[in-house]
C-alpha positions as CSV (number, residue, x, y, z in Angstrom):
1,M,0.0,0.0,0.0
2,P,1.1,3.6,-0.5
3,S,2.9,5.2,2.4
4,S,0.7,6.8,5.1
5,G,0.6,10.4,6.0
6,S,-1.0,13.5,4.4
7,R,-0.6,14.0,0.7
8,A,1.2,17.1,-0.4
9,C,2.5,18.8,-3.5
10,P,6.2,18.1,-4.1
11,G,8.5,21.0,-4.1
12,L,10.3,21.9,-7.2
13,F,13.8,20.9,-6.2
14,R,15.4,23.1,-8.8
15,T,14.2,26.0,-11.0
16,F,15.0,25.4,-14.6
17,Q,14.0,28.8,-15.9
18,T,12.0,31.8,-14.8
19,S,8.8,32.0,-16.8
20,Q,5.3,33.2,-16.9
21,A,2.4,31.3,-18.2
22,A,0.6,32.1,-21.4
23,R,-2.4,30.9,-23.3
24,A,-3.4,30.9,-26.9
25,P,-6.6,30.1,-28.9
26,F,-6.7,26.6,-30.3
27,P,-5.4,26.4,-33.9
28,T,-7.4,24.7,-36.6
29,S,-6.6,21.0,-37.1
30,G,-5.4,19.9,-40.5
31,P,-3.5,16.9,-41.9
32,Q,-1.3,17.6,-38.9
33,N,-1.5,20.3,-36.3
34,T,1.3,22.7,-37.0
35,A,1.2,25.1,-34.1
36,N,1.3,28.7,-35.2
37,G,-0.7,30.6,-32.5
38,A,-0.2,33.7,-30.4
39,N,-0.5,33.9,-26.7
40,K,-2.0,36.2,-24.1
41,P,-0.3,36.4,-20.7
42,E,-2.3,34.9,-17.8
43,N,-1.5,34.1,-14.2
44,K,-0.6,30.5,-13.7
45,P,1.9,28.5,-11.6
46,R,5.5,29.2,-12.4
47,P,8.7,27.3,-11.7
48,G,9.4,27.4,-8.0
49,D,5.8,28.1,-6.9
50,T,5.5,24.7,-5.3
51,N,8.5,25.3,-3.2
52,R,6.2,27.1,-0.8
53,L,4.2,23.9,-0.3
54,P,5.2,20.9,1.8
55,K,7.0,18.2,-0.3
56,Q,6.8,14.5,0.5
57,E,8.1,11.4,-1.1
58,S,5.7,8.4,-1.1
59,W,6.5,4.8,-1.5
60,Y,4.6,1.8,-2.8
61,P,5.6,-1.8,-2.2
62,Q,5.8,-2.8,-5.9
63,R,5.9,-6.4,-7.1
64,L,9.4,-7.2,-8.5
65,D,8.1,-9.5,-11.2
66,H,4.7,-9.0,-12.7
67,F,4.8,-12.0,-15.1
68,H,6.2,-15.0,-13.2
69,R,4.6,-16.3,-10.0
70,Q,6.8,-17.5,-7.2
71,R,6.3,-21.0,-5.8
72,G,5.3,-20.9,-2.2
73,G,3.5,-17.6,-2.6
74,D,6.5,-15.4,-1.6
75,E,6.3,-12.5,-4.0
76,P,9.4,-10.2,-3.7
77,T,8.6,-6.5,-3.6
78,F,10.6,-3.3,-3.7
79,P,9.8,0.3,-2.7
80,Q,8.8,2.4,-5.6
81,R,8.9,6.1,-5.2
82,Y,6.2,8.5,-6.4
83,F,5.0,12.1,-5.7
84,I,1.4,13.0,-5.3
85,C,-0.3,16.3,-5.0
86,D,-4.0,16.7,-4.2
87,K,-4.0,20.5,-3.7
88,F,-5.9,21.1,-6.9
89,W,-8.0,17.9,-6.9
90,S,-11.7,18.6,-7.3
91,Q,-14.0,16.4,-5.1
92,K,-17.3,18.3,-5.3
93,P,-20.1,16.6,-3.3
94,G,-22.5,14.9,-5.7
95,G,-20.2,15.3,-8.7
96,P,-17.4,13.2,-10.2
97,P,-13.9,13.8,-8.8
98,G,-11.3,15.6,-11.0
99,P,-9.0,13.7,-13.3
100,I,-5.6,12.3,-12.5
101,F,-2.6,13.8,-14.3
102,F,0.0,11.0,-14.2
103,Y,3.6,11.4,-15.4
104,A,5.3,8.2,-16.6
105,G,8.8,8.5,-15.2
106,N,11.8,8.2,-17.6
107,E,15.3,6.9,-17.3
108,A,16.3,9.4,-14.5
109,D,15.5,10.5,-11.0
110,V,11.8,11.4,-11.1
111,T,12.4,14.8,-9.5
112,L,13.9,15.9,-12.8
113,Y,10.4,15.6,-14.3
114,V,8.6,16.9,-11.2
115,N,10.7,20.0,-11.6
116,A,10.4,20.5,-15.3
117,T,6.9,19.4,-16.4
118,G,5.2,22.7,-16.2
119,L,2.4,21.6,-18.6
120,I,0.9,19.5,-15.8
121,W,1.4,22.1,-13.0
122,E,0.1,25.0,-15.0
123,H,-3.2,23.2,-15.8
124,A,-3.8,21.1,-12.7
125,E,-6.0,23.7,-11.0
126,E,-8.0,24.5,-14.2
127,F,-8.8,20.8,-14.5
128,G,-9.2,20.1,-10.7
129,A,-6.6,17.4,-11.2
130,L,-4.8,15.0,-8.8
131,V,-1.1,15.0,-9.8
132,I,1.1,11.9,-9.7
133,F,4.7,11.5,-10.8
134,V,6.0,7.9,-10.6
135,E,9.7,6.9,-10.7
136,H,10.9,4.2,-13.1
137,R,12.3,1.1,-11.6
138,Y,16.2,1.0,-11.5
139,Y,16.4,4.8,-11.7
140,G,16.6,7.5,-9.0
141,K,15.8,6.1,-5.6
142,T,13.7,3.3,-7.0
143,Q,16.2,0.5,-6.7
144,P,14.9,-3.0,-6.3
145,F,18.2,-4.4,-5.0
146,G,19.7,-1.3,-3.3
147,P,22.0,1.4,-4.8
148,D,23.0,0.7,-8.4
149,S,20.6,-2.2,-8.7
150,W,21.5,-2.6,-12.4
151,S,24.9,-3.9,-11.3
152,T,23.4,-6.5,-9.0
153,D,20.6,-7.9,-11.2
154,P,19.2,-5.9,-14.2
155,S,17.0,-8.8,-15.4
156,Y,13.8,-7.2,-14.1
157,L,14.4,-4.0,-16.0
158,S,12.1,-3.8,-19.0
159,V,9.4,-1.7,-20.6
160,E,6.8,-4.3,-19.8
161,Q,7.8,-4.5,-16.1
162,A,7.9,-0.7,-15.9
163,M,4.4,-0.3,-17.4
164,A,3.0,-3.0,-15.2
165,D,4.5,-1.0,-12.2
166,Y,2.6,2.1,-13.3
167,A,-0.6,0.3,-13.9
168,T,-0.5,-1.5,-10.6
169,L,0.3,1.7,-8.6
170,L,-2.4,3.7,-10.4
171,W,-5.0,0.9,-9.8
172,H,-4.3,0.8,-6.1
173,L,-4.1,4.6,-5.6
174,R,-7.3,5.1,-7.4
175,S,-9.0,2.5,-5.3
176,Q,-7.5,3.8,-2.0
177,M,-8.4,7.4,-2.7
178,G,-11.9,6.7,-4.0
179,A,-10.9,8.0,-7.4
180,E,-12.5,5.2,-9.5
181,D,-14.5,7.8,-11.4
182,S,-11.4,9.9,-12.2
183,P,-10.0,9.6,-15.7
184,I,-6.3,9.1,-15.8
185,I,-4.4,11.1,-18.3
186,A,-0.8,10.0,-18.9
187,F,1.9,12.5,-19.8
188,G,5.5,11.8,-20.8
189,G,8.4,13.1,-22.8
190,S,11.0,11.2,-24.7
191,Y,11.1,7.6,-23.3
192,G,8.4,8.7,-20.9
193,G,6.4,9.8,-23.9
194,M,6.8,6.3,-25.4
195,L,5.6,4.8,-22.1
196,A,2.6,7.1,-22.0
197,A,1.5,6.1,-25.5
198,W,2.2,2.4,-24.9
199,L,0.3,2.5,-21.6
200,R,-2.8,3.9,-23.5
201,L,-2.4,0.9,-25.9
202,K,-1.9,-1.8,-23.3
203,Y,-4.1,-0.4,-20.4
204,P,-6.9,1.5,-22.1
205,H,-9.3,0.7,-19.2
206,L,-6.9,2.6,-16.9
207,I,-5.4,5.3,-19.2
208,A,-8.1,7.5,-20.8
209,G,-5.6,9.4,-22.9
210,A,-1.9,10.2,-23.4
211,V,0.2,13.2,-24.2
212,A,3.3,11.7,-25.7
213,A,5.9,14.5,-26.3
214,S,9.1,13.8,-28.4
215,A,8.3,10.1,-28.2
216,P,10.5,8.2,-30.8
217,V,8.1,5.2,-31.1
218,G,9.5,4.5,-34.5
219,A,13.2,4.3,-33.5
220,F,13.5,0.5,-33.9
221,P,14.6,-2.0,-36.5
222,G,11.6,-3.5,-38.1
223,V,9.7,-0.2,-38.4
224,P,9.2,0.6,-42.0
225,G,11.4,3.5,-43.1
226,W,13.6,3.3,-40.0
227,E,17.0,4.8,-40.7
228,P,19.3,5.6,-37.8
229,S,21.3,8.3,-39.7
230,R,18.2,10.5,-39.9
231,F,18.9,11.5,-36.3
232,W,22.0,13.3,-37.3
233,Q,20.3,14.9,-40.3
234,V,18.0,16.7,-37.9
235,V,21.0,17.7,-35.7
236,T,22.6,19.2,-38.9
237,Y,19.3,21.0,-39.7
238,D,19.6,22.9,-36.4
239,A,23.0,24.2,-37.5
240,T,21.6,25.8,-40.7
241,A,20.2,29.2,-41.4
242,S,16.7,27.7,-41.7
243,A,16.9,26.9,-38.0
244,G,18.4,30.3,-37.1
245,A,22.1,29.4,-37.0
246,A,24.9,31.0,-38.9
247,P,24.7,30.1,-42.6
248,A,28.2,28.8,-42.8
249,C,28.0,26.6,-39.7
250,A,27.1,23.2,-41.0
251,S,29.6,23.3,-43.9
252,N,32.3,24.5,-41.5
253,V,31.6,21.7,-39.0
254,R,31.8,19.1,-41.8
255,A,35.1,20.6,-43.0
256,A,36.4,20.7,-39.4
257,F,35.7,17.0,-38.8
258,R,37.4,16.2,-42.1
259,H,40.6,18.0,-40.9
260,V,40.4,16.3,-37.4
261,L,40.4,12.9,-39.0
262,T,43.2,13.9,-41.4
263,L,45.4,15.1,-38.6
264,G,44.7,11.9,-36.7
265,R,46.5,9.7,-39.3
266,T,50.0,10.6,-38.2
267,V,51.9,11.0,-34.9
268,G,52.7,14.6,-35.6
269,G,49.2,15.3,-36.7
270,R,47.8,13.9,-33.5
271,K,50.1,16.1,-31.5
272,T,48.9,19.1,-33.4
273,L,45.3,18.0,-33.0
274,G,45.7,17.7,-29.2
275,R,47.1,21.2,-29.1
276,L,44.4,22.7,-31.2
277,L,41.7,21.1,-29.2
278,R,43.4,21.8,-25.8
279,L,43.2,18.2,-24.7
280,C,44.6,17.3,-21.4
281,E,46.2,14.1,-22.6
282,D,48.0,13.1,-25.8
283,I,46.1,11.2,-28.5
284,Q,47.8,7.8,-28.6
285,D,46.6,6.3,-31.9
286,E,44.0,6.5,-34.7
287,A,41.4,4.7,-32.6
288,A,41.7,7.4,-30.0
289,V,41.2,10.0,-32.7
290,V,37.8,8.5,-33.5
291,D,36.9,8.6,-29.8
292,V,37.8,12.3,-29.8
293,A,35.7,12.9,-32.9
294,Y,32.7,11.2,-31.2
295,W,33.3,13.4,-28.2
296,L,33.1,16.5,-30.4
297,Q,30.0,15.1,-32.1
298,G,28.2,14.5,-28.8
299,A,28.1,18.2,-28.0
300,F,26.1,18.9,-31.2
301,D,23.7,16.2,-30.1
302,A,23.2,18.1,-26.8
303,F,22.8,21.5,-28.6
304,A,20.0,20.0,-30.8
305,M,18.1,18.2,-28.1
306,G,18.4,21.2,-25.8
307,N,17.9,23.9,-28.5
308,Y,15.5,25.8,-26.2
309,P,14.6,29.5,-26.5
310,Y,15.9,30.4,-23.0
311,P,18.8,29.4,-20.8
312,S,18.2,25.9,-19.5
313,T,19.9,23.2,-17.3
314,Y,17.6,20.4,-18.4
315,I,20.1,18.8,-20.9
316,I,23.3,19.7,-19.2
317,G,22.3,18.7,-15.7
318,D,24.3,21.5,-13.9
319,P,21.8,23.6,-11.9
320,D,24.3,26.5,-11.6
321,H,25.5,26.7,-15.2
322,P,22.7,26.5,-17.8
323,L,23.2,26.2,-21.5
324,P,22.5,29.5,-23.3
325,A,19.3,30.2,-25.1
326,W,19.3,28.6,-28.5
327,P,22.6,26.8,-27.8
328,M,23.1,25.5,-31.3
329,R,23.1,29.1,-32.6
330,A,25.5,30.0,-29.8
331,A,27.8,27.2,-30.8
332,C,27.5,28.1,-34.5
333,N,28.6,31.7,-33.8
334,H,32.1,30.3,-33.4
335,L,31.8,28.7,-36.9
336,A,30.2,31.6,-38.7
337,S,33.1,32.8,-40.8
338,N,33.8,31.8,-44.4
339,G,37.2,30.9,-45.7
340,L,38.6,29.5,-42.5
341,Q,41.9,27.7,-42.7
342,P,42.1,24.0,-41.5
343,S,43.7,24.9,-38.2
344,D,41.3,27.7,-37.7
345,L,38.4,25.3,-38.3
346,V,39.6,22.9,-35.6
347,E,40.0,25.7,-33.1
348,A,36.5,27.1,-34.0
349,L,35.1,23.6,-33.5
350,R,36.8,23.4,-30.1
351,D,35.2,26.7,-29.1
352,A,31.8,25.6,-30.4
353,V,31.7,22.4,-28.3
354,G,33.0,24.5,-25.4
355,V,29.6,26.0,-25.2
356,F,28.7,22.6,-23.7
357,Y,31.9,21.1,-22.3
358,N,33.1,24.4,-20.9
359,V,29.8,25.8,-19.7
360,T,31.4,27.0,-16.5
361,G,34.0,28.9,-18.4
362,G,36.7,27.5,-16.1
363,V,38.0,24.5,-18.1
364,Q,41.7,24.8,-18.9
365,C,42.0,21.6,-20.9
366,Y,39.5,18.9,-22.0
367,N,39.2,15.2,-21.1
368,A,37.7,13.9,-24.3
369,Q,35.1,11.7,-22.8
370,T,31.6,11.9,-24.1
371,S,29.0,13.3,-21.7
372,G,25.4,14.6,-22.0
373,P,22.6,12.8,-23.8
374,A,24.9,10.9,-26.2
375,A,27.0,9.3,-23.5
376,G,26.6,5.6,-23.4
377,S,27.7,3.8,-20.2
378,R,27.5,0.6,-18.4
379,G,24.4,1.6,-16.6
380,P,20.6,0.8,-16.6
381,W,20.0,2.6,-19.9
382,D,22.8,0.6,-21.7
383,Y,21.0,-2.5,-20.4
384,Q,17.8,-1.3,-21.9
385,W,19.6,-0.7,-25.2
386,C,21.1,-4.1,-25.1
387,T,17.8,-5.9,-24.5
388,E,15.2,-3.6,-26.2
389,L,17.3,-1.2,-28.3
390,M,15.9,1.8,-26.5
391,G,17.5,4.8,-28.3
392,Q,21.2,5.4,-27.8
393,E,22.5,7.6,-30.6
394,L,26.2,7.6,-29.9
395,P,28.1,5.6,-30.9
396,Y,25.4,3.4,-32.5
397,Y,23.5,5.7,-34.9
398,P,26.0,6.3,-37.7
399,T,26.5,9.4,-39.7
400,N,27.4,9.5,-43.4
401,G,29.1,13.0,-43.8
402,V,26.8,13.8,-46.8
403,S,23.3,14.4,-45.5
404,D,24.8,15.4,-42.2
405,M,27.7,17.5,-41.1
406,F,29.9,14.8,-39.6
407,W,31.8,12.0,-41.3
408,D,31.2,8.6,-42.8
409,Q,30.8,6.2,-39.9
410,G,29.7,3.2,-42.0
411,A,26.4,1.3,-41.7
412,F,24.4,0.5,-38.6
413,D,26.3,-2.4,-37.2
414,L,24.1,-4.8,-35.3
415,E,26.8,-7.4,-35.0
416,A,29.1,-5.0,-33.2
417,I,26.1,-4.0,-30.9
418,N,25.5,-7.7,-30.2
419,A,29.2,-8.2,-29.3
420,H,29.1,-5.2,-26.9
421,C,25.9,-6.4,-25.3
422,Q,27.2,-9.9,-24.8
423,E,30.5,-8.6,-23.3
424,A,28.7,-6.1,-21.0
425,W,25.6,-7.9,-20.0
426,G,25.6,-11.4,-21.4
427,V,22.5,-10.6,-23.5
428,T,21.6,-9.9,-27.2
429,P,19.0,-7.4,-28.3
430,W,15.7,-8.6,-29.6
431,A,15.9,-6.2,-32.6
432,D,12.3,-6.4,-33.7
433,W,10.7,-6.8,-30.3
434,S,9.5,-3.2,-29.9
435,A,8.2,-2.9,-33.4
436,L,6.4,-6.2,-33.0
437,T,4.9,-5.5,-29.6
438,Y,3.9,-1.9,-30.0
439,G,3.6,-1.4,-33.7
440,G,6.2,1.2,-34.4
441,L,4.5,4.1,-36.1
442,N,1.3,2.2,-36.8
443,Y,-1.4,3.6,-34.4
444,Q,-4.5,3.0,-36.6
445,Y,-6.0,0.8,-33.9
446,A,-5.3,3.3,-31.1
447,S,-7.3,6.2,-29.7
448,N,-6.8,9.3,-27.5
449,I,-3.1,10.0,-28.0
450,V,-1.4,13.3,-28.9
451,F,2.0,12.9,-30.3
452,S,4.0,16.2,-30.3
453,N,7.3,16.7,-31.9
454,G,9.6,19.7,-32.3
455,L,11.5,19.9,-35.6
456,Y,14.7,21.0,-33.8
457,D,14.6,17.8,-31.8
458,P,16.6,15.0,-33.6
459,W,14.3,12.3,-32.0
460,S,11.5,13.8,-34.2
461,A,13.0,11.7,-37.0
462,Y,11.2,8.7,-35.4
463,G,8.0,10.3,-34.1
464,V,4.4,10.2,-35.4
465,L,4.4,13.2,-37.6
466,Q,0.9,12.9,-39.3
467,N,-2.5,12.6,-37.9
468,V,-3.6,8.9,-37.7
469,S,-7.3,9.6,-36.9
470,N,-9.4,12.2,-35.2
471,S,-8.2,10.9,-31.8
472,V,-4.6,10.0,-32.6
473,V,-3.1,13.3,-33.7
474,A,0.3,14.8,-34.5
475,V,1.3,18.2,-33.2
476,I,4.3,19.6,-35.0
477,I,6.3,22.4,-33.4
478,P,8.6,24.0,-36.0
479,E,10.8,25.8,-33.3
480,G,10.5,23.1,-30.7
481,A,13.4,21.0,-29.2
482,H,13.2,18.0,-27.0
483,H,9.7,18.0,-25.4
484,L,9.8,21.7,-24.9
485,D,6.0,21.7,-24.9
486,L,5.9,19.8,-21.6
487,M,8.0,22.5,-19.8
488,Y,6.9,25.6,-18.1
489,S,5.7,28.3,-20.4
490,S,8.0,31.2,-20.9
491,P,7.8,34.7,-22.5
492,A,10.6,33.4,-24.8
493,D,8.5,30.6,-26.1
494,P,7.9,30.8,-29.9
495,P,4.1,31.0,-30.8
496,S,4.2,27.5,-32.2
497,V,5.2,26.1,-28.8
498,Q,2.5,28.1,-27.0
499,A,-0.2,27.0,-29.4
500,A,1.0,23.3,-29.2
501,R,0.3,23.3,-25.5
502,Q,-3.2,24.6,-26.1
503,V,-3.9,21.9,-28.7
504,E,-2.7,19.2,-26.2
505,M,-4.9,20.5,-23.4
506,R,-7.9,20.8,-25.7
507,H,-7.6,17.1,-26.4
508,V,-7.1,16.4,-22.7
509,R,-10.4,18.2,-22.0
510,R,-12.1,16.2,-24.7
511,W,-10.8,12.9,-23.2
512,T,-12.0,13.8,-19.7
513,D,-15.4,15.0,-20.9
514,Q,-15.7,11.7,-22.9
515,F,-14.8,9.7,-19.8
516,Y,-17.3,11.5,-17.6
517,K,-20.0,11.1,-20.2
518,M,-19.4,7.4,-20.5
519,Q,-19.5,7.0,-16.7
520,E,-22.8,8.8,-16.6
521,E,-24.3,6.7,-19.3
522,R,-23.1,3.6,-17.5
523,R,-24.9,4.7,-14.4
524,N,-28.0,5.5,-16.3
525,C,-28.0,2.0,-17.7
526,T,-28.1,0.2,-14.4
527,D,-31.1,-1.7,-13.3
528,V,-33.1,0.9,-11.4
529,K,-35.4,-1.8,-10.1
530,G,-32.5,-3.5,-8.3
531,T,-33.1,-6.9,-9.9
532,G,-29.4,-7.2,-11.0
533,Q,-30.6,-8.0,-14.5
534,G,-29.5,-6.2,-17.6
535,Y,-31.7,-4.4,-20.1
536,R,-31.9,-4.7,-23.8
537,A,-30.4,-1.8,-25.9
538,S,-33.9,-0.8,-27.0
539,G,-34.5,0.7,-23.6
540,T,-37.8,-1.2,-23.0
541,D,-38.4,-2.2,-19.4
542,V,-37.9,-5.9,-20.0
543,P,-35.2,-7.8,-18.1
544,M,-32.6,-9.6,-20.3
545,E,-33.6,-12.9,-18.8
546,S,-37.2,-12.4,-19.9
547,S,-36.1,-11.2,-23.4
548,M,-33.9,-14.3,-23.9
549,A,-36.8,-16.6,-22.7
550,S,-39.1,-15.1,-25.3
551,V,-36.6,-15.8,-28.0
552,A,-36.5,-19.4,-27.0
C-alpha cells in the first residue's frame, strides 16, 4: 500500500528557468496540427511556486516480477517512489472527482520531471486534477536491490515491467483514494512519452488518454522506413540558417571534422590536434582520434536536443550553469566565418563544443570523454539498449558525412552491438521486439493519443508526424526542441510552442469529458429496479432474462 501520511504537493527541487504562463486560442486542425498561434499572458503557476508547499516522497511496495509467479506464494517486492499532489484535486459533493494527471517516469531521477513538467502544474488547477509522478524502476531512488541495482541484477528492467508497475500503482491509488471515477491522463516526454503512449495501448481501461511528447516510437529496426542516420540529419538542420544558425556553420563543421580525422592519421598530426583542441592528454593512436571525434559530435547532439529559446539546465544537468538560449546558434557563432583555414576550423570547432563542455568557463583543458545525452555507459540505460534497443544515438546511430555535417561512420552495425551487449551484460538485443509488440508508427488501432514533436529535436525523426485519426493526432512544433511543450511556459517561447500546449490540453479536455459522459451513461444503464438483471439496448423495461426466454 502507499505510504501513510498526508498527501502534499512536491516542491520543485530546482528551478530550470524563470517564466510566466501564457495561453493561446486553439489552432485549426489539418493533416497535422502545425502550431502557429499567439499567446496572451495569464496568471498560472511558475517554476518554484510549489517550493512554498510541503513536499513529500511516497512509496509503494511494488511487485518485483509481474509476469512470473513464485512457488510458495512469496512475491518479492521493492519500494517504488512517487510524488502525489491533491492540492488542486476537485472532489465536489454529488459530482465526479477531478481527473488524475500522471507522469510516466523516464530513465532518470523522477524529481527531474517533477521540476520540469510545467504543462501539468500549469493546468492542474484548471482541471481540478490530482497530480502523480512515478519513478521508473532502477532509476533515481527506486532501486529493487539497493544502490545501483542494475549492477546487482538488471534482469527485471524492461518496458513491460515498468508499465506494469505504473498500472499497478495507479490501480491501487485510485481505489485507495476513492478515485475510480477519475479519468487518468498519462503524460511523458522522450522515453516517458513512449511509455505514456504504450500505456494507453496496453491499459486503455486505466489510461483515458496520453500526451506523448518527443516520443520516438519508430526508432527501432523492423519499423518501415527506420533509418538511424536520420537522427544526425536533424542535428545538422539545427546548424543551418533555416533553424536560425549562422549560414556557414554546418559546412564548416563538416570541414572541421574532415581535418580532425586527417590530422589523426600521423603521430605529428595527432600532437597538433591535441594542441588545437586543448586536450589534457596526448592522443595515442588513430582509434583514440575516433573517440575524440565522437566526443566532439556529442556536443552537437546536446545542442540540438536542448535547443530551447531560453537558458536551461535540463540537458546539461548542472543547476548552476545552464546552456545559453538557442545553444546551437550560440555554438555556431564560433563557426560563422567563411574561408577558415584548417587549423582555424579545428579551433573554431573546439570553441563551439566548449559551449557545452566548458559551460562553467573555467575549463583549462579537455578530457575527451563523451557526456550529455549521447553518453553511453554501463548503466541501466545501456542494459535497456542491449535488450530492447531503446534509443542510444552515440556511438550506435551512424553518420554519413553527406546528408549530415559529420563523417562517414559506416552502416548500422548490429553485429558490433551484439558483441558489446554480450560482453557487457551477457544478452543480445531482440531487434524487432518493440516494433512487433507496440507497432512502431502504426497507431491506426489506437485512440486518444497526442504525439507532439519539435522539428529542432533529432528524435522527431522517429516520431508520429501525421494525424492517424481524429483521436490520434500529431502536433508539429517547428521551433521546438526535446519535449519543450511539456516544460513551463516562458515569455521566450515561440508562438508555435505556445499553441501546441493549447492543442494538447484541448484534447485532454475532450478525453476527460468523454470519460465522464461514459460514466454517466453507464450509471443510467443500471437496473433501477434493483433486480441485478441487464436491459436490452432498445430501452424497453424488459429484463434480459425475460427477453432471452421469449426468443427461446
